[in-house]
C-alpha positions in Angstrom: 120.9 61.1 177.0 118.0 58.7 177.3 117.6 59.5 181.0 117.5 63.2 180.2 114.9 62.7 177.5 112.8 60.6 179.9 113.1 63.2 182.5 112.0 66.1 180.1 109.0 64.1 178.8 107.6 63.2 182.2 103.8 63.2 182.0 103.4 65.4 185.1 105.2 68.2 183.4 103.2 68.3 180.2 99.8 66.6 180.8 97.0 67.2 183.3 97.1 65.0 186.4 95.9 61.4 185.7 96.9 61.3 182.0 99.9 59.6 180.4 101.4 59.6 176.9 100.0 56.1 176.4 96.5 57.6 176.7 97.2 59.7 173.6 98.5 56.9 171.4 96.6 56.8 168.1 94.7 53.7 167.1 93.1 52.4 163.9 89.9 54.3 164.6 91.1 57.3 166.7 93.7 59.8 165.6 95.7 61.8 168.2 98.4 64.3 167.4 101.9 62.8 167.6 105.2 64.7 167.7 106.6 62.9 164.7 103.8 64.4 162.6 105.7 67.8 162.8 108.6 66.3 160.7 106.3 66.5 157.7 106.4 70.3 157.9 110.0 70.6 156.6 109.3 69.4 153.0 106.0 71.3 153.0 107.9 74.5 154.1 110.4 74.0 151.3 107.5 73.5 148.9 105.9 76.8 150.0 109.3 78.5 149.4 109.3 77.1 145.9 105.7 78.2 145.3 106.6 81.7 146.5 109.5 81.8 144.1 107.3 80.8 141.1 104.4 83.1 142.2 106.6 86.2 142.4 108.2 85.7 139.1 105.4 84.2 137.0 102.4 86.1 138.5 103.4 89.0 140.8 105.9 90.7 138.6 103.8 90.5 135.4 100.8 91.6 137.4 102.6 94.6 138.9 103.7 95.7 135.4 100.1 95.3 134.1 98.8 97.5 136.9 101.4 100.2 136.1 103.8 99.8 139.1 106.6 102.3 138.6 110.2 101.9 139.8 112.2 105.0 140.7 115.3 105.6 138.6 118.4 104.9 140.7 121.7 106.4 139.8 124.7 104.2 139.9 127.8 105.5 141.7 131.0 105.9 139.7 133.6 103.2 140.3 135.8 104.2 143.2 137.9 101.4 145.0 138.6 103.6 148.0 135.0 104.5 148.7 133.8 101.0 147.9 136.3 99.5 150.4 135.1 102.0 153.1 131.4 101.2 152.3 132.0 97.4 152.4 133.7 97.7 155.8 131.4 100.2 157.5 128.2 99.8 155.4 126.9 103.2 156.6 127.2 106.9 155.9 130.7 108.2 157.0 131.0 110.9 159.6 131.9 114.5 158.7 135.6 114.0 159.5 135.6 110.7 157.6 134.1 112.4 154.6 136.8 115.0 154.5 139.5 112.3 154.8 137.9 110.3 152.0 137.6 113.4 149.8 141.3 114.1 150.1 142.2 110.5 149.3 140.0 110.4 146.2 140.7 114.0 145.1 136.9 114.8 145.3 134.8 117.4 147.0 133.1 116.4 150.3 129.7 116.8 148.7 130.7 114.4 145.9 131.7 111.8 148.5 128.3 112.2 150.3 126.5 111.9 147.0 128.5 108.7 146.1 127.4 107.1 149.4 123.8 108.0 148.8 123.8 106.4 145.4 125.6 103.4 146.8 123.1 103.0 149.6 120.3 103.1 147.0 121.8 100.1 145.2 121.0 97.9 148.2 117.7 99.4 149.0 114.9 96.9 148.0 112.9 97.9 144.9 109.2 98.6 145.0 108.7 95.6 142.8 110.3 93.3 145.4 108.1 94.8 148.1 105.0 94.4 145.9 105.9 90.7 145.2 106.3 90.0 148.9 103.1 91.8 149.8 101.1 90.0 147.1 102.4 86.6 148.1 101.5 87.2 151.8 98.1 88.5 150.7 97.3 85.3 148.8 98.6 83.2 151.6 96.7 84.9 154.4 93.4 85.0 152.5 93.7 81.4 151.6 94.5 80.4 155.2 91.7 82.5 156.6 88.9 81.1 154.3 90.3 77.6 154.7 90.1 77.9 158.5 86.6 79.4 158.2 85.5 76.4 156.1 86.9 74.0 158.7 85.8 75.7 161.9 82.4 77.4 161.2 80.4 74.2 162.1 82.5 73.3 165.2 80.6 74.1 168.4 83.9 75.0 170.2 84.5 77.7 167.5 81.5 79.6 169.0 81.9 78.6 172.6 85.6 78.7 173.6 85.1 76.7 176.8 84.1 73.7 174.7 87.7 73.7 173.4 88.6 72.0 176.7 85.8 69.4 176.8 87.4 66.0 177.2 90.9 67.5 177.0 93.5 66.1 176.4 91.7 63.0 174.9 90.1 64.8 172.0 90.3 62.8 168.7 91.8 64.8 165.9 90.1 65.2 162.6 92.2 64.9 159.4 91.2 68.4 158.3 92.4 69.9 161.5 95.6 68.0 161.4 96.3 69.1 157.8 95.5 72.7 158.5 97.6 72.8 161.7 100.6 71.3 160.0 100.2 73.7 157.0 100.3 76.6 159.4 103.4 75.2 161.1 105.1 74.8 157.7 104.2 78.3 156.7 106.0 79.9 159.7 109.0 77.7 159.0 109.0 78.9 155.4 109.1 82.5 156.9 112.2 81.6 158.8 113.8 80.0 155.7 113.2 83.1 153.6 114.3 85.7 156.2 117.8 86.1 154.5 116.0 87.0 151.2 113.3 89.3 152.6 113.5 93.0 153.1 115.5 93.4 156.3 114.2 95.7 158.9 115.7 97.5 161.9 113.4 95.5 164.2 114.9 92.2 162.8 115.3 90.8 166.4 111.6 91.4 167.1 110.7 89.6 163.9 112.8 86.6 165.0 111.2 86.7 168.4 107.7 86.6 166.9 108.6 83.7 164.6 110.1 81.7 167.5 107.1 82.3 169.8 104.7 81.3 167.0 106.6 78.2 166.0 106.9 77.1 169.7 103.2 77.8 170.2 102.0 75.8 167.2 104.4 72.9 167.8 103.8 72.8 171.5 100.0 73.0 171.3 100.0 70.3 168.6 102.0 67.8 170.7 99.8 68.4 173.8 96.5 68.4 171.8 95.7 72.1 172.5 94.7 72.1 168.8 91.2 73.5 169.3 92.3 76.6 171.1 95.4 76.8 168.9 93.2 77.0 165.8 91.2 79.8 167.3 94.5 81.7 168.0 95.6 81.2 164.4 92.3 82.2 163.0 92.1 85.4 165.0 95.6 86.4 164.0 95.0 85.7 160.4 91.7 87.6 160.2 93.3 91.0 159.6 96.6 90.0 157.9 95.3 89.7 154.4 93.9 93.2 154.5 97.2 94.6 155.7 99.2 93.1 152.8 96.6 93.9 150.2 96.6 97.5 151.5 100.3 97.6 151.0 100.0 96.3 147.5 97.6 99.1 146.5 99.8 101.7 148.3 102.8 100.6 146.2 100.6 101.1 143.2 99.7 104.6 144.4 96.0 103.8 144.6 95.5 106.0 147.6 91.7 105.7 148.1 91.8 101.9 148.0 94.8 101.8 150.3 93.2 104.1 152.9 90.0 102.2 152.9 91.7 98.8 153.3 94.0 100.2 156.0 91.0 101.7 157.9 89.2 98.3 157.8 92.4 96.5 158.8 93.0 98.9 161.8 89.5 98.4 163.2 89.6 94.7 162.7 93.1 94.4 164.2 92.3 96.4 167.3 89.0 94.6 167.9 90.2 91.0 167.3 93.6 91.1 168.8 93.0 93.8 171.4 89.6 92.6 172.7 88.5 89.2 171.4 91.9 87.5 171.9 92.5 88.4 175.5 88.8 88.1 176.5 87.9 84.9 174.7 91.3 83.0 174.5 93.6 84.2 177.3 90.9 84.4 179.9 89.8 80.8 179.3 93.3 79.3 178.9 94.4 81.0 182.2 91.3 80.8 184.4 88.9 78.2 183.0 91.6 75.6 182.3 92.9 76.0 185.9 89.4 75.3 187.1 89.4 72.0 185.2 92.9 70.8 186.2 95.4 71.8 188.8 98.0 74.0 187.1 101.1 72.1 185.8 104.2 73.1 183.9 102.6 72.6 180.4 99.7 74.9 181.5 102.2 77.7 182.5 104.3 77.3 179.5 101.4 77.4 177.1 100.0 80.6 178.8 103.5 82.2 178.8 103.6 81.8 175.0 100.1 83.2 174.6 100.9 86.2 176.8 104.1 86.8 174.8 102.1 86.9 171.6 99.6 89.2 173.3 102.3 91.7 174.3 103.5 91.8 170.7 99.9 92.6 169.7 99.8 95.4 172.3 102.9 96.9 170.8 101.5 96.7 167.3 98.2 98.1 168.4 100.1 101.1 169.9 101.7 101.7 166.5 98.4 101.6 164.8 96.8 104.0 167.2 99.8 106.3 166.8 99.5 106.2 163.0 95.8 106.9 163.2 96.3 109.8 165.6 99.0 111.4 163.4 96.9 110.9 160.3 93.9 112.6 161.9 95.9 115.5 163.3 98.4 116.1 160.4 96.6 114.5 157.5 99.7 112.3 156.8 102.4 110.4 158.5 105.7 112.0 157.9 108.1 109.7 159.6 108.0 106.5 161.7 110.1 105.2 164.5 110.9 102.1 162.5 112.3 101.7 159.0 114.4 99.5 156.7 117.9 98.7 158.0 119.3 100.1 154.8 117.3 103.2 153.9 118.1 106.0 151.5 118.3 109.6 152.2 117.5 110.4 148.6 114.3 108.5 148.3 110.9 109.9 149.2 109.1 108.9 152.4 105.6 107.8 151.4 102.6 108.5 153.5 101.5 105.1 154.8 103.1 102.1 153.1 106.1 102.3 155.4 103.8 102.7 158.4 101.9 99.6 157.3 105.2 97.7 157.4 105.3 98.3 161.1 102.1 96.6 162.0 103.1 93.0 161.9 104.1 90.2 161.0 103.3 89.6 161.7 103.5 90.6 160.1 106.2 93.5 158.9 107.7 97.0 159.4 107.6 100.5 157.8 109.8 101.2 154.9 111.3 104.3 153.5 110.1 104.1 150.0 
């Protein structure tokens, strides 16, 4: 095991030629990122989960009621052991032949069986209040993270000139503010993983998991190899539009249409500009070409760029969805249906104009819901 670990951590795999792990050992006066720092993120992630629990119940729910958020009345299905057993086993609407068979077993009409399954599906469909609470928590988080990053980065020369991110790399001393913010972001994405079982589950669940894995690998890997400057720019660019997305969703749940449309328009422009233009031009170009000019490519260089390109491909997919939504809105005046939805939708519930479409944008970030 020790030999395998030693082989995996060989300097020539992860560091530019001529540098060793000993060069990046912290001293009394100089702080360098160390892998064991990442262990601090687990208790912080659990703390964020606890804060979310308190925020949603003590702030978000009373706030939603004060703003007049209305829940739709959901009819409960009548007790029926046979239909309940079928639903528990299959968890979906039965086929026409199965409806006929169940109707005979229960001495009901086929339409009554279909209605029972619609009512039963509604019981598991997330409430508007739950969606509002999730959106409000994410809104607070992303706005706090964005302005925190802005306060930390605005006076850094490499914030304005991306190439300066690599000056002196990898021997770049780490400031405590950068360390704290980076670990906080790492903890945040681990908290998203922890709360996945309790969040609204979407059909693109696997894509969400892939996004979280890429992001966690990217933050953890860039921290260990001191790609923190460029990593902070990546985080900042991706957080820039997220607060607008979730705040727009909040107002859409409240049926404040003008506010929602304004925020969504600003979000769309910012998302397409920052992630579609600034990210590849300022970040990917320099990590792929400029870094290769400074040092001969090595495994860590390729691995880091593969993670960034994976993130960019996700951005391209979400940008396609945004453009498609805007096109449908301009042509038809509203978005009638999206290609993505909750994993447990309801045929009985209305499909709102845009809040389910906003769910599709991220993650990011999240997916569209049938409301």
